N, C-alpha and C positions, 0 to 999 in steps of 0.2 A: 659410667664416671663413678668414681668410688664417692664414698659418703664421708664426711668430716662432721666433727662434732663442734657446734658452736661455742666458741670460748667464753659466752655469757651465760647462756641457758643450758648448754650442753645437749641441745637439740640435734639429733642427727640430720644433717642437710647434705644434699649433693655439692659437690666441690664447686661445680659450676655457679650454683646458686647461693654460696655463703655469702659472698659480699651483698647480694640483694637481700638476704635474709638478715644481716646484721643491720642494714640501713632502713628496711621496713619495719623490722620487729623490735629494734632497739635504737630508735631514731636518736642521734645526739651523744651515742655513747662511742667514744674512739677507743678502738682497740685492734691491736696489730694481729693480722690473721697467720703471719709466718707461713705464708706460701713461699715453697720452692720454686725456684726457675723452671723446673720439669711441669709443676703443677700449673703455674701460670701458663706455660706453653700448651698445656694439653686443654686448658679452660677457653684460652683463645682460639684453638684449632676446631673445638666444639661449636663455639658460638659463630665461627666462620662458615663451617659446614651448614648450620641451620639456617643461616641467612641465605646463603647461595642455593639451598634447597627450597625455602619458602619461596625465594623470586622465581624460580623454575616452575613451580608448581602454579603460583599465582599467574604468570604470563602464559603459561598453558591453557589454563581455564579461560583467560581474557579472549587469547586468540581463537578458542573452540568456540565461545559465546559469540563473537564477533561473526565468525564463519556461519554459525547456525542463524543466526538473525539475519544475514546478508541473502542467504539462500532463500531463507522465508520469505523475506519481503521482495525479492525478484519473482518467486513462484505466485506470490499474490498479485502484484503489479504487472506481470507480463501481458495478461490480455488487456490491459488499458494502456499501454505504454505505445505511444505513435511510434512508427517505425518506417523505413524504407529500406526495401530489399536491393539485391544486386542488379536485379532487373527493371527498378524503378517503382516496385510495388508499393502499396500505401495501406495504412491501417490507422484510423483514428477512431474518436469516440466524442462525437458531440451527444448532448445532453437534450431530450425532448419531453416536455410536459403539456399536456393537455387539460384544461380547464374550461368547464362547460356549466355556464350559470352559477360559478361560485363553486364547484365541486371539481376536486381533480379527479380525472379518470385515468387508471394504470394504463400505459401502453402495453399492449398485450406481448407475450413471452412468443418466441419462435415466428415472428413476422419474417419473410423470407427464407423460411426452414420448413414450416408447415404448409404442404401443398395448397391446404384451405386459405393461407395468408399469404401466398406467393402467386400472385395472379398475373403480373406483368413479367416477361422475361425478356425484355429488350436489352437488358444490361447482363445478359448471362454470359456474353463475350468477355467479359472483366473479371469472369471466375477463374481461379486455378483449376486445373484440368480434373474433372471427377468431384468437385465440390458439391457437396449437398447443400449449399446455401448460396443465397442471392449475395451479391457485393453490398448491398444493403439490408441489414437483418437485426433483429434483437435475439438475445438467448434469456432474459429474464424480463419480469414486468417494473424493472427499476429506472426505465427511461433511457437508459444508454444505447445508441445507436451504433452498431459496429460497422464501419465503413472498411471493407477489405477489397481491394482491387490488385489485379497484376499490372495494371500501370497506374500511373499518377494523373488523375484529372479531375474535374470539377463535379461533384455529386451534388444533388440539390433535394431540399426538403420534399419538392413537387415529386422527383423522381421516387423517394421513399414512399411516399402514399400511393403512388401508381403501383410499387411492388406489392404493397399491402392491400390494393384493391379498394380503398377508401377515398371518397371525395375530401377535398380540401378547397375552398372557394369561399367567395362573400356570401354564400347562402348556405351552405353546409360545411360541415367538419364531422368526420365519422359517419356516426349513425345519429347525430343531431343535427337538425335543420335550425337556423335562426329564426326565432318567432318575431312575430311584429313588435317593433320598438328595440330588438336585439341587432346586435352587429357581431362580425367575427374579425379577429385582427390578431397580428402575431406581435410577440414581445422578443426581440433578439438580442441577446446581452444588454438587457435592461433599455433597449429602444423599441418604441412601437412603429410598427410598420404595417402597410396593407397585406392582406393574403394573397394578393397577385404579385408580390415583389419575390424576385429570384433570390432564394436564399441558398448559398452555398456552403455546405458543411465545412465547418473547420474544427479542428481538434479542440474538445473541451467547450466548445461553444454551448449557450444554454439558450434553447428555443422553447417559448411558450406559446401555444396555441389557445386564444380564449374566445369564448362565445359568450356574451353578457349585454345587459342593458346599454342603451347608447349614453 
């Protein structure tokens, strides 16, 4: 775009910016810019091209950001999403917390994966063929129990402890026996229940196993 001199201060300004220059630098001064029809058409064409280019670039960036965030979100959430397969398979994630005499004990990682913590194989029939994991297992010590089965059925807290090879009853939980004057109970989604209660795993259920004073 060609340069034009400001009719007031004689500064060289791009033709497309001349009107803005006069309005900003010389406010309140009325002056005729004497722009030809061809110059006015060129200014409008230039402005229109800039607007279109800006919107295209902005929309491209927005779409790219949304796609990246969506892919990242799916990648992070995928292991924790409850889902049913075409054959009726299931994958849910209850949460288990163990509190012994007021102290939270992390549920170990690799229950149902590490052979030392995969003691009961009665549920192996529900594994995918060649799976290196029990249908009830943990990947880390965050307390998330992965329930992954080729069929949809009721899996229970008691079955998880059997896979783990640890006791859960009114006298002992894990390696911790209840001392005199202490008891063992469960808190399932905020409701206290007896440890003999059959607790069926549900997705996002929170189960707390507690041993403490009566």
